[in-house]
C-alpha positions as CSV (number, residue, x, y, z in Angstrom):
1,X,1.3,5.0,-0.9
2,X,4.0,2.2,-0.7
3,X,6.0,4.4,1.1
4,X,3.5,5.5,4.0
5,X,3.0,1.5,4.3
6,X,6.7,0.5,4.7
7,X,6.8,3.6,7.1
8,X,4.4,2.1,9.6
9,X,5.8,-1.1,8.9
10,X,8.6,-0.3,10.1
11,X,7.0,1.8,13.1
12,X,5.4,-1.7,14.0
13,X,8.3,-4.0,14.0
14,X,10.2,-1.2,16.0
15,X,7.5,-0.8,18.4
16,X,7.1,-4.5,19.1
17,X,10.0,-5.1,21.2
18,X,9.5,-1.6,23.2
19,X,5.8,-3.5,23.5
20,X,7.3,-6.5,24.8
21,X,10.0,-4.7,27.4
22,X,7.0,-2.8,28.5
23,X,5.5,-5.9,29.7
24,X,8.5,-7.4,31.2
25,X,9.0,-4.3,33.1
26,X,5.3,-4.3,34.2
27,X,5.5,-7.9,36.0
28,X,8.4,-7.0,37.1
29,X,7.1,-3.7,38.7
30,X,3.7,-6.4,39.7
31,X,6.1,-8.7,41.6
32,X,7.8,-6.1,43.5
33,X,4.7,-4.2,44.7
34,X,3.7,-7.5,45.7
35,X,6.9,-7.9,47.8
36,X,7.1,-4.3,49.0
37,X,7.2,-3.8,52.9
38,X,6.5,-0.2,53.1
39,X,3.4,1.8,51.8
40,X,5.9,4.0,50.5
41,X,7.8,1.7,48.6
42,X,4.4,0.2,47.2
43,X,2.7,3.5,46.3
44,X,5.9,4.2,44.7
45,X,6.0,1.1,42.6
46,X,1.9,1.9,41.7
47,X,3.0,4.9,40.5
48,X,5.7,3.2,38.0
49,X,2.4,0.5,37.1
50,X,0.4,3.4,35.9
51,X,3.1,5.2,33.8
52,X,4.0,2.0,32.3
53,X,0.1,0.8,31.5
54,X,0.3,4.4,29.9
55,X,3.2,3.8,27.4
56,X,0.9,0.3,27.2
57,X,-2.4,1.7,26.1
58,X,-0.8,4.5,23.9
59,X,1.8,2.1,22.1
60,X,-1.8,-0.4,21.7
61,X,-3.5,2.4,19.9
62,X,-0.4,3.1,17.8
63,X,-1.0,-0.2,16.8
64,X,-4.7,0.1,16.0
65,X,-3.7,2.8,13.5
66,X,-1.3,0.8,11.7
67,X,-3.5,-2.1,10.9
68,X,-6.3,0.5,9.8
69,X,-3.8,2.5,7.8
70,X,-3.4,-0.7,5.9
71,X,-6.5,-1.9,6.0
72,X,-7.4,1.4,3.9
73,X,-4.4,1.0,1.6
74,X,-5.5,-2.0,0.6
75,X,-9.2,-1.4,0.2
76,X,-8.0,1.7,-1.7
77,X,-4.8,-0.6,-3.7
78,X,-8.1,-3.0,-4.6
79,X,-10.7,-0.1,-6.3
80,X,-7.9,1.3,-8.0
81,X,-7.0,-1.7,-9.8
82,X,-10.9,-3.0,-10.2
83,X,-11.6,0.5,-11.8
84,X,-8.0,0.3,-14.5
85,X,-9.5,-2.8,-15.6
86,X,-13.2,-2.1,-16.3
87,X,-12.5,1.5,-17.1
88,X,-9.5,2.3,-18.0
89,X,-7.8,2.0,-21.7
90,X,-6.5,-0.6,-23.4
91,X,-3.3,-0.3,-21.7
92,X,-4.1,0.4,-18.1
93,X,-7.2,-2.3,-18.0
94,X,-3.6,-4.5,-19.8
95,X,-1.7,-3.5,-17.0
96,X,-4.2,-4.1,-14.0
97,X,-5.3,-6.9,-15.2
98,X,-1.7,-8.5,-15.2
99,X,-1.4,-6.5,-11.6
100,X,-4.1,-8.6,-10.4
101,X,-3.4,-12.2,-11.7
102,X,0.8,-11.8,-10.6
103,X,-0.6,-10.5,-7.1
104,X,-2.8,-13.2,-6.7
105,X,-0.8,-16.2,-7.9
106,X,2.0,-14.8,-5.3
107,X,-0.2,-14.9,-2.4
108,X,-1.8,-18.9,-3.0
109,X,1.4,-20.2,-2.4
110,X,1.3,-18.7,1.6
111,X,-3.1,-19.5,1.5
112,X,-2.1,-23.2,0.8
113,X,0.5,-22.9,3.5
114,X,-1.8,-22.0,6.1
115,X,-4.6,-24.8,5.2
116,X,-2.1,-27.3,6.4
117,X,-1.9,-27.0,10.0
118,X,-5.8,-26.2,9.5
119,X,-5.9,-29.6,7.7
120,X,-3.8,-31.2,11.0
121,X,-6.4,-29.7,13.1
122,X,-9.4,-31.1,11.8
123,X,-8.1,-35.1,11.0
124,X,-6.5,-34.7,15.0
125,X,-10.0,-33.3,15.8
126,X,-11.7,-36.5,13.9
127,X,-9.4,-39.1,15.1
128,X,-9.1,-37.5,18.5
129,X,-9.4,-41.0,20.1
130,X,-6.4,-42.3,18.0
131,X,-3.8,-41.2,20.0
132,X,-2.1,-39.8,17.0
133,X,0.3,-36.8,17.8
134,X,-0.6,-33.2,17.0
135,X,2.6,-33.3,14.0
136,X,1.3,-37.1,13.0
137,X,-1.7,-35.1,11.9
138,X,0.7,-32.4,10.2
139,X,2.6,-35.3,8.2
140,X,-0.5,-36.3,7.2
141,X,-1.8,-33.3,5.9
142,X,2.3,-32.5,4.3
143,X,2.0,-35.5,2.2
144,X,-2.2,-35.2,1.4
145,X,-1.2,-31.3,-0.2
146,X,2.4,-32.7,-1.9
147,X,-0.2,-35.5,-3.7
148,X,-3.5,-33.0,-4.9
149,X,0.6,-30.6,-6.0
150,X,1.3,-33.1,-8.5
151,X,-2.6,-34.6,-9.5
152,X,-3.0,-31.0,-10.6
153,X,0.0,-30.6,-12.1
154,X,-0.2,-33.5,-13.7
155,X,-4.3,-32.5,-14.4
156,X,-3.0,-29.1,-16.2
157,X,0.4,-30.7,-18.2
158,X,-2.8,-33.3,-19.6
159,X,-5.1,-30.5,-20.8
160,X,-2.3,-28.9,-21.8
161,X,-1.5,-31.9,-24.3
162,X,-4.6,-32.4,-25.1
163,X,-5.7,-28.9,-26.3
164,X,-2.0,-29.1,-28.6
165,X,-2.8,-32.7,-30.0
166,X,-6.7,-32.5,-30.7
167,X,-6.1,-30.0,-33.4
168,X,-4.0,-31.8,-35.6
169,X,-5.2,-35.6,-34.1
170,X,-8.7,-36.1,-33.4
171,X,-8.2,-39.4,-32.9
172,X,-6.7,-38.6,-29.5
173,X,-9.5,-36.9,-28.0
174,X,-11.4,-40.6,-27.0
175,X,-8.3,-41.6,-25.2
176,X,-7.4,-38.2,-23.7
177,X,-10.6,-38.4,-21.9
178,X,-10.2,-41.6,-20.6
179,X,-7.2,-40.1,-18.5
180,X,-8.7,-37.5,-17.8
181,X,-11.3,-39.7,-16.4
182,X,-9.1,-41.9,-14.5
183,X,-7.1,-38.8,-13.2
184,X,-10.1,-37.5,-12.3
185,X,-11.1,-40.9,-10.1
186,X,-7.3,-41.1,-8.5
187,X,-7.3,-38.0,-6.4
188,X,-10.1,-39.6,-4.2
189,X,-9.2,-43.2,-4.2
190,X,-5.8,-42.4,-3.2
191,X,-6.4,-39.8,-0.2
192,X,-9.8,-42.4,0.5
193,X,-6.7,-45.3,1.1
194,X,-4.4,-43.0,2.7
195,X,-6.2,-42.7,5.5
196,X,-7.7,-46.0,6.0
197,X,-3.6,-47.2,6.1
198,X,-2.7,-44.5,8.3
199,X,-5.8,-44.9,10.9
200,X,-6.6,-48.2,10.8
201,X,-10.3,-47.7,11.4
202,X,-13.5,-49.8,9.4
203,X,-14.4,-49.2,6.3
204,X,-18.1,-47.6,7.2
205,X,-16.3,-45.2,9.6
206,X,-13.3,-44.0,7.1
207,X,-15.9,-43.4,4.6
208,X,-17.9,-41.3,6.8
209,X,-14.8,-39.3,8.0
210,X,-13.4,-38.9,4.6
211,X,-16.7,-37.4,3.6
212,X,-16.9,-35.0,7.0
213,X,-12.9,-33.7,6.9
214,X,-13.6,-33.7,2.9
215,X,-16.5,-31.1,2.9
216,X,-14.9,-29.2,5.9
217,X,-11.7,-29.1,3.9
218,X,-13.4,-28.2,0.8
219,X,-15.4,-24.7,2.3
220,X,-11.8,-24.1,4.2
221,X,-9.9,-23.1,1.0
222,X,-13.0,-22.0,-0.6
223,X,-12.9,-19.0,2.0
224,X,-8.6,-19.3,2.0
225,X,-8.8,-18.8,-1.7
226,X,-11.1,-15.9,-1.7
227,X,-9.0,-14.2,0.9
228,X,-6.4,-15.2,-1.4
229,X,-8.0,-13.1,-4.3
230,X,-9.1,-10.3,-2.7
231,X,-5.5,-9.2,-1.6
232,X,-3.5,-10.5,-5.1
233,X,-6.4,-7.8,-6.3
234,X,-5.4,-5.1,-4.0
235,X,-1.9,-5.9,-5.1
C-alpha cells in the first residue's frame, strides 16, 4: 500500500510542472488567437487550443483519481489499525496502539502550524479597523502559541513532579494544588494583558473580543485536532 501511495505521489509531482506548462501554452495560444490576422491562422490556433484543453482535462481527471486513491488508502489504514487495536491479539493490538499514537503525535506539529495563520486571520478580522498589517497579527499569533506551548510544558512538568513526590511526601499535595491553580489562571490573564497592551483598546472591548476570539479558536483547535487524530490513526 505504501508503494502505491509513493507511486501516485510521484505521478502527481511529475504532472504538476506539466500542467503549469500547459496552462502557459494555453495562455500563449489564446493571445495569439486574439492577434491572428487571417481566419485560417485563427482556426489553426483554435484547434491547438482544443487539444491543449483536452490534455488539461485528462490531467485534471488523473489528479482526481490520485486524490481518491489517497483517501481510499487512508480509510483502509484507519480501518486496519482500529481493527487490529480492538480485535487483534495482545502483540498486534499493542503494535497498532503504538503506531496510532506515534502517528497522532507526528501530525500534531503540522496541525498547530496550520492554526497560527488562522489565528492571525481571526485577529485581523476582530481588529480590522486598527490598521494593522496581517504580518503584525502573525507575530502576535506566534508569540501567543509560543507562550501556550511553554505553559503546557510547565503544566506537564508540574503534574509529573507532583505524581512522583506525593507518594513519598504527602505534604506536597497542598502546594502543588496551589501551583496548579496559579498556572491555570496565568495563561488567560497573560494573553488578555498582552492583547490589551498590543491593540490598545478599552477594557470592555478587549474583554469581549478576547472572549469571542478564544471561543472561536477553541472550536478551530478542536476541529484541527480531530483531523490530526484521524490522520494519525490512519498512519
